[in-house]
PDBQT receptor file of N, H, CA, C and O in Angstrom, charges set to zero:
ATOM      1  N   MET A   1     -16.238  -7.105  11.942  1.00  0.00    +0.000 N 
ATOM      2  CA  MET A   1     -16.003  -7.433  10.546  1.00  0.00    +0.000 C 
ATOM      3  C   MET A   1     -16.245  -6.219   9.651  1.00  0.00    +0.000 C 
ATOM      4  O   MET A   1     -15.574  -6.065   8.630  1.00  0.00    +0.000 OA
ATOM      5  N   SER A   2     -17.191  -5.359  10.017  1.00  0.00    +0.000 N 
ATOM      6  H   SER A   2     -17.736  -5.485  10.846  1.00  0.00    +0.000 HD
ATOM      7  CA  SER A   2     -17.518  -4.214   9.167  1.00  0.00    +0.000 C 
ATOM      8  C   SER A   2     -16.352  -3.232   9.059  1.00  0.00    +0.000 C 
ATOM      9  O   SER A   2     -16.185  -2.594   8.019  1.00  0.00    +0.000 OA
ATOM     10  N   GLU A   3     -15.539  -3.099  10.120  1.00  0.00    +0.000 N 
ATOM     11  H   GLU A   3     -15.675  -3.618  10.964  1.00  0.00    +0.000 HD
ATOM     12  CA  GLU A   3     -14.437  -2.149  10.058  1.00  0.00    +0.000 C 
ATOM     13  C   GLU A   3     -13.361  -2.568   9.059  1.00  0.00    +0.000 C 
ATOM     14  O   GLU A   3     -12.609  -1.722   8.574  1.00  0.00    +0.000 OA
ATOM     15  N   ARG A   4     -13.278  -3.844   8.748  1.00  0.00    +0.000 N 
ATOM     16  H   ARG A   4     -13.889  -4.531   9.141  1.00  0.00    +0.000 HD
ATOM     17  CA  ARG A   4     -12.284  -4.318   7.794  1.00  0.00    +0.000 C 
ATOM     18  C   ARG A   4     -12.555  -3.773   6.387  1.00  0.00    +0.000 C 
ATOM     19  O   ARG A   4     -11.615  -3.477   5.650  1.00  0.00    +0.000 OA
ATOM     20  N   PHE A   5     -13.808  -3.641   6.016  1.00  0.00    +0.000 N 
ATOM     21  H   PHE A   5     -14.572  -3.881   6.614  1.00  0.00    +0.000 HD
ATOM     22  CA  PHE A   5     -14.166  -3.203   4.661  1.00  0.00    +0.000 C 
ATOM     23  C   PHE A   5     -14.621  -1.750   4.621  1.00  0.00    +0.000 C 
ATOM     24  O   PHE A   5     -15.285  -1.325   3.675  1.00  0.00    +0.000 OA
ATOM     25  N   GLU A   6     -14.266  -0.999   5.641  1.00  0.00    +0.000 N 
ATOM     26  H   GLU A   6     -13.726  -1.344   6.409  1.00  0.00    +0.000 HD
ATOM     27  CA  GLU A   6     -14.663   0.397   5.731  1.00  0.00    +0.000 C 
ATOM     28  C   GLU A   6     -14.177   1.215   4.534  1.00  0.00    +0.000 C 
ATOM     29  O   GLU A   6     -14.890   2.095   4.052  1.00  0.00    +0.000 OA
ATOM     30  N   ARG A   7     -12.967   0.925   4.056  1.00  0.00    +0.000 N 
ATOM     31  H   ARG A   7     -12.388   0.210   4.447  1.00  0.00    +0.000 HD
ATOM     32  CA  ARG A   7     -12.389   1.687   2.953  1.00  0.00    +0.000 C 
ATOM     33  C   ARG A   7     -12.460   0.923   1.640  1.00  0.00    +0.000 C 
ATOM     34  O   ARG A   7     -11.680   1.194   0.728  1.00  0.00    +0.000 OA
ATOM     35  N   HIS A   8     -13.356   0.000   1.532  1.00  0.00    +0.000 N 
ATOM     36  H   HIS A   8     -13.990  -0.221   2.273  1.00  0.00    +0.000 HD
ATOM     37  CA  HIS A   8     -13.449  -0.865   0.363  1.00  0.00    +0.000 C 
ATOM     38  C   HIS A   8     -13.594  -0.064  -0.922  1.00  0.00    +0.000 C 
ATOM     39  O   HIS A   8     -14.496   0.764  -1.052  1.00  0.00    +0.000 OA
ATOM     40  N   ARG A   9     -12.698  -0.319  -1.870  1.00  0.00    +0.000 N 
ATOM     41  H   ARG A   9     -11.965  -0.992  -1.765  1.00  0.00    +0.000 HD
ATOM     42  CA  ARG A   9     -12.728   0.272  -3.222  1.00  0.00    +0.000 C 
ATOM     43  C   ARG A   9     -12.593   1.794  -3.243  1.00  0.00    +0.000 C 
ATOM     44  O   ARG A   9     -13.139   2.451  -4.129  1.00  0.00    +0.000 OA
ATOM     45  N   GLN A  10     -11.873   2.356  -2.278  1.00  0.00    +0.000 N 
ATOM     46  H   GLN A  10     -11.429   1.823  -1.558  1.00  0.00    +0.000 HD
ATOM     47  CA  GLN A  10     -11.657   3.800  -2.264  1.00  0.00    +0.000 C 
ATOM     48  C   GLN A  10     -10.564   4.155  -3.265  1.00  0.00    +0.000 C 
ATOM     49  O   GLN A  10      -9.561   3.448  -3.360  1.00  0.00    +0.000 OA
ATOM     50  N   PRO A  11     -10.746   5.240  -4.012  1.00  0.00    +0.000 N 
ATOM     51  CA  PRO A  11      -9.684   5.643  -4.943  1.00  0.00    +0.000 C 
ATOM     52  C   PRO A  11      -8.451   6.122  -4.167  1.00  0.00    +0.000 C 
ATOM     53  O   PRO A  11      -8.561   6.595  -3.036  1.00  0.00    +0.000 OA
ATOM     54  N   TRP A  12      -7.290   5.992  -4.788  1.00  0.00    +0.000 N 
ATOM     55  H   TRP A  12      -7.201   5.607  -5.707  1.00  0.00    +0.000 HD
ATOM     56  CA  TRP A  12      -6.043   6.414  -4.149  1.00  0.00    +0.000 C 
ATOM     57  C   TRP A  12      -5.935   7.933  -4.208  1.00  0.00    +0.000 C 
ATOM     58  O   TRP A  12      -6.134   8.535  -5.263  1.00  0.00    +0.000 OA
ATOM     59  N   ARG A  13      -5.618   8.551  -3.069  1.00  0.00    +0.000 N 
ATOM     60  H   ARG A  13      -5.456   8.062  -2.212  1.00  0.00    +0.000 HD
ATOM     61  CA  ARG A  13      -5.392   9.998  -3.020  1.00  0.00    +0.000 C 
ATOM     62  C   ARG A  13      -3.916  10.265  -3.308  1.00  0.00    +0.000 C 
ATOM     63  O   ARG A  13      -3.076   9.379  -3.149  1.00  0.00    +0.000 OA
ATOM     64  N   GLN A  14      -3.611  11.476  -3.726  1.00  0.00    +0.000 N 
ATOM     65  H   GLN A  14      -4.293  12.195  -3.855  1.00  0.00    +0.000 HD
ATOM     66  CA  GLN A  14      -2.238  11.834  -4.095  1.00  0.00    +0.000 C 
ATOM     67  C   GLN A  14      -1.282  11.670  -2.914  1.00  0.00    +0.000 C 
ATOM     68  O   GLN A  14      -0.161  11.195  -3.095  1.00  0.00    +0.000 OA
ATOM     69  N   ASP A  15      -1.704  12.053  -1.713  1.00  0.00    +0.000 N 
ATOM     70  H   ASP A  15      -2.615  12.439  -1.566  1.00  0.00    +0.000 HD
ATOM     71  CA  ASP A  15      -0.814  11.936  -0.553  1.00  0.00    +0.000 C 
ATOM     72  C   ASP A  15      -0.532  10.470  -0.212  1.00  0.00    +0.000 C 
ATOM     73  O   ASP A  15       0.558  10.141   0.255  1.00  0.00    +0.000 OA
ATOM     74  N   GLU A  16      -1.506   9.596  -0.442  1.00  0.00    +0.000 N 
ATOM     75  H   GLU A  16      -2.392   9.863  -0.821  1.00  0.00    +0.000 HD
ATOM     76  CA  GLU A  16      -1.296   8.163  -0.199  1.00  0.00    +0.000 C 
ATOM     77  C   GLU A  16      -0.289   7.591  -1.195  1.00  0.00    +0.000 C 
ATOM     78  O   GLU A  16       0.547   6.760  -0.837  1.00  0.00    +0.000 OA
ATOM     79  N   ILE A  17      -0.375   8.035  -2.426  1.00  0.00    +0.000 N 
ATOM     80  H   ILE A  17      -1.053   8.710  -2.716  1.00  0.00    +0.000 HD
ATOM     81  CA  ILE A  17       0.552   7.566  -3.459  1.00  0.00    +0.000 C 
ATOM     82  C   ILE A  17       1.970   8.015  -3.120  1.00  0.00    +0.000 C 
ATOM     83  O   ILE A  17       2.917   7.249  -3.294  1.00  0.00    +0.000 OA
ATOM     84  N   GLN A  18       2.126   9.253  -2.634  1.00  0.00    +0.000 N 
ATOM     85  H   GLN A  18       1.356   9.875  -2.492  1.00  0.00    +0.000 HD
ATOM     86  CA  GLN A  18       3.444   9.746  -2.248  1.00  0.00    +0.000 C 
ATOM     87  C   GLN A  18       4.009   8.930  -1.094  1.00  0.00    +0.000 C 
ATOM     88  O   GLN A  18       5.192   8.590  -1.091  1.00  0.00    +0.000 OA
ATOM     89  N   LYS A  19       3.165   8.612  -0.112  1.00  0.00    +0.000 N 
ATOM     90  H   LYS A  19       2.203   8.888  -0.115  1.00  0.00    +0.000 HD
ATOM     91  CA  LYS A  19       3.609   7.799   1.019  1.00  0.00    +0.000 C 
ATOM     92  C   LYS A  19       4.005   6.402   0.553  1.00  0.00    +0.000 C 
ATOM     93  O   LYS A  19       4.992   5.844   1.035  1.00  0.00    +0.000 OA
ATOM     94  N   LEU A  20       3.249   5.837  -0.372  1.00  0.00    +0.000 N 
ATOM     95  H   LEU A  20       2.447   6.290  -0.763  1.00  0.00    +0.000 HD
ATOM     96  CA  LEU A  20       3.580   4.519  -0.916  1.00  0.00    +0.000 C 
ATOM     97  C   LEU A  20       4.968   4.540  -1.546  1.00  0.00    +0.000 C 
ATOM     98  O   LEU A  20       5.765   3.626  -1.334  1.00  0.00    +0.000 OA
ATOM     99  N   HIS A  21       5.253   5.582  -2.319  1.00  0.00    +0.000 N 
ATOM    100  H   HIS A  21       4.605   6.324  -2.491  1.00  0.00    +0.000 HD
ATOM    101  CA  HIS A  21       6.565   5.717  -2.955  1.00  0.00    +0.000 C 
ATOM    102  C   HIS A  21       7.668   5.840  -1.907  1.00  0.00    +0.000 C 
ATOM    103  O   HIS A  21       8.737   5.248  -2.056  1.00  0.00    +0.000 OA
ATOM    104  N   GLN A  22       7.412   6.608  -0.847  1.00  0.00    +0.000 N 
ATOM    105  H   GLN A  22       6.544   7.089  -0.725  1.00  0.00    +0.000 HD
ATOM    106  CA  GLN A  22       8.405   6.771   0.221  1.00  0.00    +0.000 C 
ATOM    107  C   GLN A  22       8.671   5.446   0.927  1.00  0.00    +0.000 C 
ATOM    108  O   GLN A  22       9.822   5.058   1.126  1.00  0.00    +0.000 OA
ATOM    109  N   PHE A  23       7.601   4.760   1.300  1.00  0.00    +0.000 N 
ATOM    110  H   PHE A  23       6.666   5.075   1.138  1.00  0.00    +0.000 HD
ATOM    111  CA  PHE A  23       7.737   3.496   2.027  1.00  0.00    +0.000 C 
ATOM    112  C   PHE A  23       8.446   2.442   1.180  1.00  0.00    +0.000 C 
ATOM    113  O   PHE A  23       9.291   1.700   1.680  1.00  0.00    +0.000 OA
ATOM    114  N   ALA A  24       8.101   2.382  -0.090  1.00  0.00    +0.000 N 
ATOM    115  H   ALA A  24       7.414   2.985  -0.497  1.00  0.00    +0.000 HD
ATOM    116  CA  ALA A  24       8.745   1.414  -0.984  1.00  0.00    +0.000 C 
ATOM    117  C   ALA A  24      10.224   1.749  -1.149  1.00  0.00    +0.000 C 
ATOM    118  O   ALA A  24      11.064   0.852  -1.224  1.00  0.00    +0.000 OA
ATOM    119  N   GLY A  25      10.538   3.035  -1.206  1.00  0.00    +0.000 N 
ATOM    120  H   GLY A  25       9.855   3.763  -1.145  1.00  0.00    +0.000 HD
ATOM    121  CA  GLY A  25      11.925   3.472  -1.322  1.00  0.00    +0.000 C 
ATOM    122  C   GLY A  25      12.751   3.126  -0.097  1.00  0.00    +0.000 C 
ATOM    123  O   GLY A  25      13.950   2.868  -0.202  1.00  0.00    +0.000 OA
ATOM    124  N   LYS A  26      12.106   3.120   1.072  1.00  0.00    +0.000 N 
ATOM    125  H   LYS A  26      11.132   3.330   1.157  1.00  0.00    +0.000 HD
ATOM    126  CA  LYS A  26      12.793   2.788   2.319  1.00  0.00    +0.000 C 
ATOM    127  C   LYS A  26      12.970   1.283   2.484  1.00  0.00    +0.000 C 
ATOM    128  O   LYS A  26      13.700   0.834   3.367  1.00  0.00    +0.000 OA
ATOM    129  N   GLY A  27      12.303   0.504   1.635  1.00  0.00    +0.000 N 
ATOM    130  H   GLY A  27      11.710   0.869   0.918  1.00  0.00    +0.000 HD
ATOM    131  CA  GLY A  27      12.436  -0.946   1.708  1.00  0.00    +0.000 C 
ATOM    132  C   GLY A  27      11.495  -1.602   2.711  1.00  0.00    +0.000 C 
ATOM    133  O   GLY A  27      11.785  -2.688   3.211  1.00  0.00    +0.000 OA
ATOM    134  N   MET A  28      10.378  -0.959   3.007  1.00  0.00    +0.000 N 
ATOM    135  H   MET A  28      10.142  -0.076   2.601  1.00  0.00    +0.000 HD
ATOM    136  CA  MET A  28       9.409  -1.540   3.934  1.00  0.00    +0.000 C 
ATOM    137  C   MET A  28       8.701  -2.731   3.300  1.00  0.00    +0.000 C 
ATOM    138  O   MET A  28       8.602  -2.828   2.076  1.00  0.00    +0.000 OA
ATOM    139  N   SER A  29       8.213  -3.632   4.139  1.00  0.00    +0.000 N 
ATOM    140  H   SER A  29       8.293  -3.553   5.133  1.00  0.00    +0.000 HD
ATOM    141  CA  SER A  29       7.508  -4.811   3.643  1.00  0.00    +0.000 C 
ATOM    142  C   SER A  29       6.100  -4.447   3.190  1.00  0.00    +0.000 C 
ATOM    143  O   SER A  29       5.570  -3.397   3.552  1.00  0.00    +0.000 OA
ATOM    144  N   LEU A  30       5.510  -5.317   2.405  1.00  0.00    +0.000 N 
ATOM    145  H   LEU A  30       5.940  -6.170   2.111  1.00  0.00    +0.000 HD
ATOM    146  CA  LEU A  30       4.151  -5.123   1.912  1.00  0.00    +0.000 C 
ATOM    147  C   LEU A  30       3.168  -4.993   3.073  1.00  0.00    +0.000 C 
ATOM    148  O   LEU A  30       2.300  -4.120   3.075  1.00  0.00    +0.000 OA
ATOM    149  N   LYS A  31       3.319  -5.874   4.057  1.00  0.00    +0.000 N 
ATOM    150  H   LYS A  31       4.023  -6.583   4.055  1.00  0.00    +0.000 HD
ATOM    151  CA  LYS A  31       2.417  -5.876   5.212  1.00  0.00    +0.000 C 
ATOM    152  C   LYS A  31       2.510  -4.559   5.988  1.00  0.00    +0.000 C 
ATOM    153  O   LYS A  31       1.489  -4.006   6.397  1.00  0.00    +0.000 OA
ATOM    154  N   ALA A  32       3.719  -4.066   6.188  1.00  0.00    +0.000 N 
ATOM    155  H   ALA A  32       4.548  -4.516   5.855  1.00  0.00    +0.000 HD
ATOM    156  CA  ALA A  32       3.931  -2.818   6.928  1.00  0.00    +0.000 C 
ATOM    157  C   ALA A  32       3.363  -1.621   6.165  1.00  0.00    +0.000 C 
ATOM    158  O   ALA A  32       2.760  -0.731   6.765  1.00  0.00    +0.000 OA
ATOM    159  N   ILE A  33       3.550  -1.600   4.865  1.00  0.00    +0.000 N 
ATOM    160  H   ILE A  33       4.040  -2.323   4.378  1.00  0.00    +0.000 HD
ATOM    161  CA  ILE A  33       3.022  -0.500   4.048  1.00  0.00    +0.000 C 
ATOM    162  C   ILE A  33       1.502  -0.508   4.085  1.00  0.00    +0.000 C 
ATOM    163  O   ILE A  33       0.874   0.538   4.250  1.00  0.00    +0.000 OA
ATOM    164  N   ALA A  34       0.908  -1.692   3.932  1.00  0.00    +0.000 N 
ATOM    165  H   ALA A  34       1.417  -2.542   3.798  1.00  0.00    +0.000 HD
ATOM    166  CA  ALA A  34      -0.553  -1.812   3.948  1.00  0.00    +0.000 C 
ATOM    167  C   ALA A  34      -1.118  -1.320   5.281  1.00  0.00    +0.000 C 
ATOM    168  O   ALA A  34      -2.135  -0.627   5.307  1.00  0.00    +0.000 OA
ATOM    169  N   LYS A  35      -0.468  -1.675   6.371  1.00  0.00    +0.000 N 
ATOM    170  H   LYS A  35       0.358  -2.238   6.350  1.00  0.00    +0.000 HD
ATOM    171  CA  LYS A  35      -0.941  -1.250   7.685  1.00  0.00    +0.000 C 
ATOM    172  C   LYS A  35      -0.798   0.260   7.856  1.00  0.00    +0.000 C 
ATOM    173  O   LYS A  35      -1.695   0.910   8.394  1.00  0.00    +0.000 OA
ATOM    174  N   ALA A  36       0.318   0.820   7.406  1.00  0.00    +0.000 N 
ATOM    175  H   ALA A  36       1.047   0.292   6.970  1.00  0.00    +0.000 HD
ATOM    176  CA  ALA A  36       0.560   2.254   7.529  1.00  0.00    +0.000 C 
ATOM    177  C   ALA A  36      -0.444   3.075   6.711  1.00  0.00    +0.000 C 
ATOM    178  O   ALA A  36      -0.834   4.171   7.115  1.00  0.00    +0.000 OA
ATOM    179  N   LEU A  37      -0.855   2.540   5.567  1.00  0.00    +0.000 N 
ATOM    180  H   LEU A  37      -0.538   1.650   5.239  1.00  0.00    +0.000 HD
ATOM    181  CA  LEU A  37      -1.792   3.258   4.692  1.00  0.00    +0.000 C 
ATOM    182  C   LEU A  37      -3.250   2.860   4.952  1.00  0.00    +0.000 C 
ATOM    183  O   LEU A  37      -4.159   3.391   4.314  1.00  0.00    +0.000 OA
ATOM    184  N   THR A  38      -3.470   1.942   5.872  1.00  0.00    +0.000 N 
ATOM    185  H   THR A  38      -2.732   1.511   6.390  1.00  0.00    +0.000 HD
ATOM    186  CA  THR A  38      -4.800   1.368   6.154  1.00  0.00    +0.000 C 
ATOM    187  C   THR A  38      -5.494   0.901   4.874  1.00  0.00    +0.000 C 
ATOM    188  O   THR A  38      -6.649   1.230   4.603  1.00  0.00    +0.000 OA
ATOM    189  N   ARG A  39      -4.744   0.129   4.110  1.00  0.00    +0.000 N 
ATOM    190  H   ARG A  39      -3.805  -0.138   4.330  1.00  0.00    +0.000 HD
ATOM    191  CA  ARG A  39      -5.268  -0.488   2.890  1.00  0.00    +0.000 C 
ATOM    192  C   ARG A  39      -4.892  -1.954   2.898  1.00  0.00    +0.000 C 
ATOM    193  O   ARG A  39      -4.020  -2.380   3.657  1.00  0.00    +0.000 OA
ATOM    194  N   SER A  40      -5.552  -2.721   2.052  1.00  0.00    +0.000 N 
ATOM    195  H   SER A  40      -6.259  -2.375   1.436  1.00  0.00    +0.000 HD
ATOM    196  CA  SER A  40      -5.246  -4.152   1.991  1.00  0.00    +0.000 C 
ATOM    197  C   SER A  40      -3.900  -4.360   1.289  1.00  0.00    +0.000 C 
ATOM    198  O   SER A  40      -3.453  -3.518   0.510  1.00  0.00    +0.000 OA
ATOM    199  N   GLU A  41      -3.274  -5.488   1.580  1.00  0.00    +0.000 N 
ATOM    200  H   GLU A  41      -3.637  -6.172   2.213  1.00  0.00    +0.000 HD
ATOM    201  CA  GLU A  41      -2.005  -5.814   0.936  1.00  0.00    +0.000 C 
ATOM    202  C   GLU A  41      -2.190  -5.918  -0.571  1.00  0.00    +0.000 C 
ATOM    203  O   GLU A  41      -1.326  -5.507  -1.345  1.00  0.00    +0.000 OA
ATOM    204  N   GLU A  42      -3.327  -6.472  -0.975  1.00  0.00    +0.000 N 
ATOM    205  H   GLU A  42      -4.028  -6.807  -0.345  1.00  0.00    +0.000 HD
ATOM    206  CA  GLU A  42      -3.621  -6.631  -2.406  1.00  0.00    +0.000 C 
ATOM    207  C   GLU A  42      -3.716  -5.275  -3.098  1.00  0.00    +0.000 C 
ATOM    208  O   GLU A  42      -3.199  -5.095  -4.201  1.00  0.00    +0.000 OA
ATOM    209  N   SER A  43      -4.379  -4.323  -2.444  1.00  0.00    +0.000 N 
ATOM    210  H   SER A  43      -4.798  -4.469  -1.549  1.00  0.00    +0.000 HD
ATOM    211  CA  SER A  43      -4.524  -2.981  -2.999  1.00  0.00    +0.000 C 
ATOM    212  C   SER A  43      -3.169  -2.302  -3.145  1.00  0.00    +0.000 C 
ATOM    213  O   SER A  43      -2.885  -1.682  -4.170  1.00  0.00    +0.000 OA
ATOM    214  N   VAL A  44      -2.335  -2.421  -2.116  1.00  0.00    +0.000 N 
ATOM    215  H   VAL A  44      -2.565  -2.924  -1.284  1.00  0.00    +0.000 HD
ATOM    216  CA  VAL A  44      -0.995  -1.827  -2.154  1.00  0.00    +0.000 C 
ATOM    217  C   VAL A  44      -0.164  -2.463  -3.260  1.00  0.00    +0.000 C 
ATOM    218  O   VAL A  44       0.535  -1.767  -3.997  1.00  0.00    +0.000 OA
ATOM    219  N   LYS A  45      -0.241  -3.787  -3.374  1.00  0.00    +0.000 N 
ATOM    220  H   LYS A  45      -0.809  -4.352  -2.776  1.00  0.00    +0.000 HD
ATOM    221  CA  LYS A  45       0.519  -4.509  -4.397  1.00  0.00    +0.000 C 
ATOM    222  C   LYS A  45       0.092  -4.065  -5.799  1.00  0.00    +0.000 C 
ATOM    223  O   LYS A  45       0.935  -3.845  -6.668  1.00  0.00    +0.000 OA
ATOM    224  N   ASP A  46      -1.218  -3.935  -6.015  1.00  0.00    +0.000 N 
ATOM    225  H   ASP A  46      -1.903  -4.113  -5.309  1.00  0.00    +0.000 HD
ATOM    226  CA  ASP A  46      -1.727  -3.521  -7.322  1.00  0.00    +0.000 C 
ATOM    227  C   ASP A  46      -1.279  -2.104  -7.672  1.00  0.00    +0.000 C 
ATOM    228  O   ASP A  46      -0.870  -1.838  -8.802  1.00  0.00    +0.000 OA
ATOM    229  N   ARG A  47      -1.357  -1.186  -6.687  1.00  0.00    +0.000 N 
ATOM    230  H   ARG A  47      -1.689  -1.402  -5.769  1.00  0.00    +0.000 HD
ATOM    231  CA  ARG A  47      -0.972   0.202  -6.943  1.00  0.00    +0.000 C 
ATOM    232  C   ARG A  47       0.525   0.311  -7.219  1.00  0.00    +0.000 C 
ATOM    233  O   ARG A  47       0.948   1.084  -8.079  1.00  0.00    +0.000 OA
ATOM    234  N   ALA A  48       1.323  -0.464  -6.487  1.00  0.00    +0.000 N 
ATOM    235  H   ALA A  48       0.979  -1.092  -5.789  1.00  0.00    +0.000 HD
ATOM    236  CA  ALA A  48       2.773  -0.459  -6.706  1.00  0.00    +0.000 C 
ATOM    237  C   ALA A  48       3.099  -0.948  -8.113  1.00  0.00    +0.000 C 
ATOM    238  O   ALA A  48       4.001  -0.429  -8.770  1.00  0.00    +0.000 OA
ATOM    239  N   LYS A  49       2.353  -1.953  -8.564  1.00  0.00    +0.000 N 
ATOM    240  H   LYS A  49       1.621  -2.375  -8.031  1.00  0.00    +0.000 HD
ATOM    241  CA  LYS A  49       2.564  -2.490  -9.915  1.00  0.00    +0.000 C 
ATOM    242  C   LYS A  49       2.235  -1.434 -10.975  1.00  0.00    +0.000 C 
ATOM    243  O   LYS A  49       2.958  -1.292 -11.962  1.00  0.00    +0.000 OA
ATOM    244  N   VAL A  50       1.150  -0.701 -10.768  1.00  0.00    +0.000 N 
ATOM    245  H   VAL A  50       0.563  -0.816  -9.967  1.00  0.00    +0.000 HD
ATOM    246  CA  VAL A  50       0.743   0.358 -11.699  1.00  0.00    +0.000 C 
ATOM    247  C   VAL A  50       1.820   1.440 -11.775  1.00  0.00    +0.000 C 
ATOM    248  O   VAL A  50       2.126   1.952 -12.852  1.00  0.00    +0.000 OA
ATOM    249  N   ASP A  51       2.394   1.784 -10.611  1.00  0.00    +0.000 N 
ATOM    250  H   ASP A  51       2.145   1.369  -9.736  1.00  0.00    +0.000 HD
ATOM    251  CA  ASP A  51       3.413   2.835 -10.548  1.00  0.00    +0.000 C 
ATOM    252  C   ASP A  51       4.818   2.334 -10.870  1.00  0.00    +0.000 C 
ATOM    253  O   ASP A  51       5.758   3.125 -10.936  1.00  0.00    +0.000 OA
ATOM    254  N   GLY A  52       4.966   1.028 -11.070  1.00  0.00    +0.000 N 
ATOM    255  H   GLY A  52       4.202   0.385 -11.016  1.00  0.00    +0.000 HD
ATOM    256  CA  GLY A  52       6.271   0.461 -11.401  1.00  0.00    +0.000 C 
ATOM    257  C   GLY A  52       7.218   0.390 -10.210  1.00  0.00    +0.000 C 
ATOM    258  O   GLY A  52       8.436   0.458 -10.378  1.00  0.00    +0.000 OA
ATOM    259  N   LEU A  53       6.668   0.255  -9.015  1.00  0.00    +0.000 N 
ATOM    260  H   LEU A  53       5.679   0.200  -8.879  1.00  0.00    +0.000 HD
ATOM    261  CA  LEU A  53       7.484   0.171  -7.797  1.00  0.00    +0.000 C 
ATOM    262  C   LEU A  53       7.750  -1.289  -7.443  1.00  0.00    +0.000 C 
ATOM    263  O   LEU A  53       6.968  -2.178  -7.781  1.00  0.00    +0.000 OA
ATOM    264  N   THR A  54       8.850  -1.517  -6.767  1.00  0.00    +0.000 N 
ATOM    265  H   THR A  54       9.486  -0.795  -6.493  1.00  0.00    +0.000 HD
ATOM    266  CA  THR A  54       9.116  -2.861  -6.261  1.00  0.00    +0.000 C 
ATOM    267  C   THR A  54       9.022  -2.821  -4.742  1.00  0.00    +0.000 C 
ATOM    268  O   THR A  54       9.614  -1.956  -4.096  1.00  0.00    +0.000 OA
ATOM    269  N   ILE A  55       8.281  -3.755  -4.186  1.00  0.00    +0.000 N 
ATOM    270  H   ILE A  55       7.800  -4.457  -4.710  1.00  0.00    +0.000 HD
ATOM    271  CA  ILE A  55       8.115  -3.863  -2.752  1.00  0.00    +0.000 C 
ATOM    272  C   ILE A  55       9.092  -4.933  -2.253  1.00  0.00    +0.000 C 
ATOM    273  O   ILE A  55       9.171  -6.029  -2.809  1.00  0.00    +0.000 OA
ATOM    274  N   ALA A  56       9.836  -4.589  -1.188  1.00  0.00    +0.000 N 
ATOM    275  H   ALA A  56       9.772  -3.699  -0.737  1.00  0.00    +0.000 HD
ATOM    276  CA  ALA A  56      10.831  -5.509  -0.649  1.00  0.00    +0.000 C 
ATOM    277  C   ALA A  56      10.152  -6.751  -0.077  1.00  0.00    +0.000 C 
ATOM    278  O   ALA A  56       9.117  -6.665   0.584  1.00  0.00    +0.000 OA
ATOM    279  N   LYS A  57      10.760  -7.903  -0.345  1.00  0.00    +0.000 N 
ATOM    280  H   LYS A  57      11.601  -7.973  -0.881  1.00  0.00    +0.000 HD
ATOM    281  CA  LYS A  57      10.263  -9.152   0.217  1.00  0.00    +0.000 C 
ATOM    282  C   LYS A  57      11.103  -9.484   1.436  1.00  0.00    +0.000 C 
ATOM    283  O   LYS A  57      12.326  -9.588   1.340  1.00  0.00    +0.000 OA
ATOM    284  N   LEU A  58      10.456  -9.651   2.581  1.00  0.00    +0.000 N 
ATOM    285  H   LEU A  58       9.463  -9.567   2.659  1.00  0.00    +0.000 HD
ATOM    286  CA  LEU A  58      11.194 -10.001   3.798  1.00  0.00    +0.000 C 
ATOM    287  C   LEU A  58      11.515 -11.468   3.785  1.00  0.00    +0.000 C 
ATOM    288  O   LEU A  58      10.677 -12.285   3.402  1.00  0.00    +0.000 OA
ATOM    289  N   ARG A  59      12.712 -11.821   4.197  1.00  0.00    +0.000 N 
ATOM    290  H   ARG A  59      13.393 -11.158   4.509  1.00  0.00    +0.000 HD
ATOM    291  CA  ARG A  59      13.131 -13.224   4.195  1.00  0.00    +0.000 C 
ATOM    292  C   ARG A  59      13.383 -13.688   5.595  1.00  0.00    +0.000 C 
ATOM    293  O   ARG A  59      13.745 -14.845   5.806  1.00  0.00    +0.000 OA
TER     294      ARG A  59
């Protein structure tokens, strides 16, 4: 359980923000982006909202 909160409340680094923009541009899902960045889905969703990005919804 401790490994899940290892990165709890860490500030976003510039390289992570760039990767988020790339992944969102490629149309990756929220779950896939969160896993690739080792962040929670909620954190990714919040950061995307701040940056004005749209995350693709898988159907």
